[in-house]
N, C-alpha and C positions, 0 to 999 in steps of 0.2 A: 355152426357159423363166424367166421373172422369176421372186425369190425372193421370195414373198408374206409370207414375215418379216416385211422391212422397211416390210412397210403393216401387214395388219390382223391381223398378231400383237402389233405392239408397240404399236397404239390396243388390245386387246382385253385383253392382257394388261397394260398402263394405268389400264384401266375396273375390273382384277381387284381393283387395291387401294383401293377405296373400300372402304363398308360390306360388310366377310368377309362371305358368308353360305355357308352347302355347294351354295345351285342357284345359285350360279353362281360357285362354283369347278368342280363339279361339268360343269356348261356348256362350259366354260373346257378344261378338259383333254382332255375329249370330243371338245373340234371342235381340238384343238391339232394343226397337219400335222404329217408324219411321213413323211419325207423314203425313197424305198425308189428301187429302182434303173432305173426307169421312171418317176420325178416322184416330184413332191409331190402328197398323197392326203387329203386332208378331211372325208373320211367315215366312216362306220361301217358297210363293203363288205364284201361277200365278201371278193373280193381281200384287204382287212385283217389277217380272219381268218385267209386262206391263210397271208399272210407274215407272221403276227405281229404285226401294227402293234395288236390287242386286246388281245394279252399286255402290249406294255409297256402299252397306255392301266386295263388294270387291275390293273398293279402298281402307277401312278399313281396310283388311284382310291385302294387301299388303303392305298397309305403316306402321302397326304395326310390321308387320314380317323386314321391310329393319329397323326400329324401333331398335328393341329387336337383331337383326339380327350386330346392330352398336355399342349397349350398351356391348354386348355377345363379340366383337372384341376387344371391346376396353379394357374392366376388362382381359383380355388375354394375353394385350398386353403390355411388359416393358416401360416402359419409359425409353427412353437414360437418363443415369446417367451425368453427368453435373460433368466436369473431377474438379478435384480438383487445387485450385489454385498455384502455382511452390509458392514451400519454404523456406522462406532461408535458406543456412544453420544453422543459429542460431535461429533457430523458432521452433519451439515446444509448439503441443495443449497441455493443460497441464489437465488431467487426473483427476478431481477434487474427487477423491479415492486414493489418493496417495499424500505421500507428500513430501513434496521439499524442501532442507537444499539450503540456501548462509552463506558461509563467509568473513565479510569482513576485514581483515587486513589494518588498513588503520596511518594517522599521520597527527596530528590535529595541525598546522605551528600554535601556539598560537602566542596571544596579552594578557594578565593580567595588567586589571586596577581595582585599586580598595583598599580595607584597610583591615586587621586584627588586630584583638582584643587580641592581652598577657596579660595574669596575669593583666586585666586592662589597658595592657597599648597600645592606635593605637598606628599602624604601616602603615604607608603605601606600598601599594605594586602592584608596575609600573615595568610594563618589557615587554620592543616592543619583535619580535622577535628574532633577534641578541640576545640579552638578556635573551632569555630562552633557545634557541637552546645553550649557548653558556656555560648553568647550570644545561643542562641535563643527569643528572648521567645514569639514567635506564627510557624507558621508553615502555611504551607498552600499543598497542589501538586495540579494534576491535571489529564489527556487523553482528549479527548473527542473519538471520532469520527461521522461519518452519511456512512452512504453508501446510494447508491441507483443501480443497474446500475453501469458507467464513474464517476459520477462520486462523491466526497466530500467533504465538507467537515472543516477538522482548526483543534482546536483546541486551547491550550494557555493554559494560567495557573497562576503562580508570585507567593506575595508571602511575607514576610520581614521583620521586624522583627527585629533583633542589636541586641544592650545591652551591651558590651564595656568592662567598666572595667580598668583599666593602675592601679597603686600602685608607690611606691616611694619608699625612702626614705635618707636620707643626714644620719651624721651625722660634724662636724669635731672633733673631741677637744681639738683645740688650743684655747687659749683659757681664760680664766675669764670666765662659764661657757661649757662648750662649745655649738658651735655645730650644732642639729639641722635640715636641710633636707627635707622632704616633701612628694611630688609623686604628682598622680592624672591620671587622662585618661578620661573617660568618655566612650563614642561609642557612641551611641543612629541605629542606622541603619534604615532603611526604602525596602524594595523592590520593584516590583511587576514584571512582564512578561506583558501577556497577547497575546497569537497568534491572531490569524484566517486560514484562508486558505480556495480553495476548490484542488479537484485534482480532477483526472482521466484514465481510469488508459489506458494507451496500449498493456500490451503485458496476453498471459496469457496462460501453456500451461497443460494438463493434465502432469502427477509423476505419470505412473502407471509400469515397468518400465521401458519408452524416454519422453526426452522429446518428448510431444503425444500421451502415450500416458493416457488415464484410470488411474487406479489402481482396482485387486483389492476394495483391503483402504478405503479411501476414496475416494466420489468427489470428489471437495470439496477432493482434493491436489491444489495449483493452483499456480503461480508469478507476479506482478501484479508491476506497474510503474505511477506514477504520478508524476505531473507536479504542481509546487502552484504554486500563487503568491494573495501577500496580502500582509497589515499583522499589524507589532508595534510594539507599547504599553511604550514603556520611562518606568517614574519611579522616581526616585532623589535620597533625603535625606539628605543629615546633619544633627546634630546632635553641636555636642561642643565637652565644658568641662575646661579644665584648667585645674587648681587648682595653683597653689603655694605652702608654707608653710615662715615660718621664723622655729623658736626661738632665742634662749637666755636659758635661765633661764625667768624669769615675762614676759620681754614675748617678742611674737606676733605676726608678722605675716601677711597671708594676700595671693596675687594670684588673680585669677581670672578668667579669657579664653574666651570662648565663642565657638565658630563657628559657626555653621548656612547652609546652602546648599542647593538643592535643581535638579532641574530635572529636565523630559522632555520625550519626541520619541517621530516614528513613523517607523518604518522600510519600506520597500518588502523585501518578502519573496518571493522564488521560493527552489524545490527541488523534488527527487527521493526519492522512498520507492521500497523496491522491497521484498516482503515474500513468502516462502519456507515453505510447509507442508514441516517433517523428518516429520514421523510424522503420524495423524490427534491426537493432543494436542497437542505440539510444535511450535514454529514462530518462526520465525525473519526480525526484518525491521529492516532498515536507512535511514536518512536520511539528507539534508546539505540545508543552504542556503544562503545568503547573502542577508544583508540589509546597509540606505544604500545608501552609494555614490554617488548619487544627489540623497539625501533624508535627513533625521536623522546617523544616526552617522556617519564617514568609510568604518569597516567594520567591519563584524560576520557573521560568521558560527557553525554552528554543526554538529557530530556526532552521531550516538548510532547503536549499535546494542540489542538487544532480544529478547530468549527470552519469546514467552510458553506456559503448557504449564495449559494446560486443563485443568480438574476435571469441568465440565460442560461441555452448553450454553452458559449463563447467568454462567458463574464460571470465573475460575481463576486465576493467581498470574504475578506480576510484574520481569521483576530483567534490567538492564543497566548504558551504560553514559552519560554526555551531557559533552559537549566545549562550552563555550558560548566565543566569544571578543568582548567591545564593548568597541570605544576609541570613543570618542565624544568632541566638544569644542566648546564654543561659549563663547568669552567667555573669565572669568575659571574656568570649570567644565570641568574635562576626566577624564574617565570612560576608564581604560583597565584593565579588566581579565579573570580568564579563570578564569568557573568549572569546574570539572571534579571529576569523581563520580560510581560507583554508584548507578545508581533499583534504589527497593524496591517494589512498589507488588501490586497486587490489582484484579482486572480486571472487571467486570460486562454482559452484554450482555443486548440485551433487543430 
């Protein structure tokens, strides 16, 4: 006798996995063929009762009932919601569809080392922090970012006016009357740098107990990496007055030489930055970029690292270190100077 399972049973089993109902399930189980030593039987007959087939069917029905009941209860039962971890006062879950702005006015405690060529005359530019601090007449620096989802807009502005005066005096006591030479160099320089760039987040990972897991102490603790590209505008102006005075008794002569030169240019900029949340309040970031090469300067590069400490969700402190190296040449004007020094500022978030 052929095996009816190969036909009727599989067709019935396939139709069973449609909409699941008690009626269809009971009907299928009740008519499932059961093989005994004398062949296949498909009805609920006295012979099945005698040989135990009915007991098997009843067992299957009870088992199926328990199984479906458990499934129904599991579907209807709400899973207990895990309480969100306590958030620090400074923590904020960022909304990917919302703009976040950060404005950071800061002071760059500079040292300047290099040289400038004005009208073909090469002049060393060497100033330590005290020299720069004494020479500063006007200064303004700030950093601004705007974020939305993976996108970031970066702006950095630096403007300074330095007024440096160097005086010297030399007296020759030989001869009558003695000859006295006096000289002074007064240099007023104006510098402006403006960068605007658009960046995109290429990497983001939660920083929990294990890399890739959320932190229980602060759900927004993350590591982010951005790449950005844009342009940086430079303006350099120098106004130098050299005064030489010679006197011998009542006779006095003066020689004055003025050197004025300026230039401005635009560099394309590409860079990368990384942000790493150390705690709910403290974060560290590092960035680097290169500029020029194809236009503007021969090569300009910068590296910086910053620590940010959040006193609240909208206010914090900012400190770090930055190096900016500029190498530019255009005709009789050249500027090959490196700026370096610590950064100190405050952060305003809104």
